[in-house]
N, C-alpha and C positions, 0 to 999 in steps of 0.2 A: 493619775496624770503626774503628780509630784514624784511618785516612785519611778515612773518612766524617765522623767527628766534627770533624777539623781542617777539612775542606772546608766543613762547615756553619758552623763558627765564623768562617771567613774570609768566607763569604757573608753572614752576619749582620752582621759588622763593616762590610762594604761597603754593605749596605742601610742600616744606621744612619747611616753617614757621608753617603750620598747623600740620605737623607730629612731630615737635619738634626738628628736626635735623638742627639747625640754623648754618650757616657759622659763622666764628669767629667774624667779626665786620662789622657794617654798618655805614653809615654817616647819622646823623640827623641834621636838622636845629636847631640852638640854638639862640632864641631871646625872647624878651618880649615886649609887647606894651610899648610905650614911657611913658604912665601914671604911670607905676610901678617905673620908675626912680625917679620921684618927691617924692614918698613915701618910697624910698628904706630904709631909716633909721629905719622904722617900719617893713618893710617886710623882711629884711635880716635875721631875726631869723627863718623865714619860708622857704624862697626860696634860691637857690644857684644862684649866679650872672651869667647871661647869657653871651654869646659872644657879644650881642648887644641889646640895647634898641632902638626900632624903631616902628613907626606905619606901616612900611612895613611888620611887623610880621603877619599882618592880612592875607597876601597872599605871603609868601616868595618864592614860586616856580615861581612866575612871575617876580622876581627880580634877576638880576645878582649880584653875589658877596655876597649873604647872607651867613654868616658864618655857618659852620657845626662843629659837634663834633663827634669823633669816639664813637661807642656804641656797647656793647656786649649783650644788652638785646633787647628792642624794642624802637622805636621812639614814642613820644607822642605829643599830642596837648591838652592843657587845655584851655577851654573857660570859662571866668568868666563874669557875668553881670557887666557892667559899669554903676553905679548909682551915680548921683550927685544931692544933695538936694531932694532926693526921686524920681527923674526922671530917667527912664531907657534911656541911651544914645546909647547903643550898647553892644558890647562884647570886652573884653580885651583878648589878646592872649598870651599864653606861649607855646613855642615849645622847645623840646630838647629830650635827652635820658632819659628814665625812671629813671635811677640811678643818674641823674644829674640835677634834677629840684627841689626837696624838700630837705631841709637840714636834716630832720629827716626821710625821705623816705615815701613811700606810705605804707599803711596798707596792708601787704602781704595776710592776710585773705581775704580782699576785692578784691585784684587782682586775687587770686585763684578762689574765688566764681564767679566772673564775667568773668573769663578766658581771661584776658587782654593779657597774654603772648601767647595765643593759637589762637586768631582770630583777624583779622582786624575789629575793632568795635568802636563805640562811645556809651557812657552811661552817663546819668546825675545822679550824686550821691551827697550825702551831704559831705561837707568837713570833718565833724566829723567822718564819716564812712571811708573816703578815706585817710586823712592825719594823720600821726603819730604825737602825741603831743611831745614837747620837754621834758616835765616832766609829770609824771602820774597825778600830781596835777593841771596841767594847765586846764583852762576851755576849753570846746570843741570849735572847729572852727565853725563859723556860716555860713549858706548859702549853696548853691549848686554850683557845677561846672560840666561842661561836659568834660569827659576824653575820648580822642580817642587814640587808640593804633594801630600801624601798624609795619610791618617788611619789610624793603627794603630801599635802599639808598634814602634819602631825601623824604621819603613817607609822612612825617608829614608836608608837605608844603601846604596841603589843606585838606579838609575833605574826605580823601580817603576811609575811612571805610563806610561812607554814600554812596559815589559813587559806591563802590564795591557792597553794598547791592542793590542799584538801578539797576545796570547792571545785577546782579544775578537774581533779580526778573523779569526783562525784558526777560532775556534768558530763564528762566523757563516758562514764559508765552508763548514765541515763541515755545518752545519744546512741551508744552502741547497742544497748538492749532494745531500744526503739527500732533501730535499723534492722537488726538481725533477729528480731522476735517475730 
């Protein structure tokens, strides 16, 4: 019975998210990988200070006590390649509320084009396409980032959009095999 109630609650949250009738506020994890803190004096013109800098930002849903922020839009996760001396080390993580990550905000045209407010999803886009510059004369941001958006309390704790697509694909395969078998 409890499983059914949880499933119905998740289904209703997804339906409300996709239909655009969002409840007032959700809670999003707010963190950045520790490596951002060492370069903060250069990055503070681009990013808003998170609740915490920690390497636990890689998987905050597995950690107790990871701070959250209230959010009236959607939760996001940003993955940026971590490169030192030309060597790819892994990814750096930024998690938070869409309105509280970038100092000058995301490019709203890019968000609408890719429907980040309407679907749980992940996309790899250029920073120049996604980040608003502080001034029109600023040079474009370099490189690509993966932006994941989701709607639900603490949904940005892992790659939920990818998980959702995988589960959806699996369910469609099961349904088709049942119908056509």
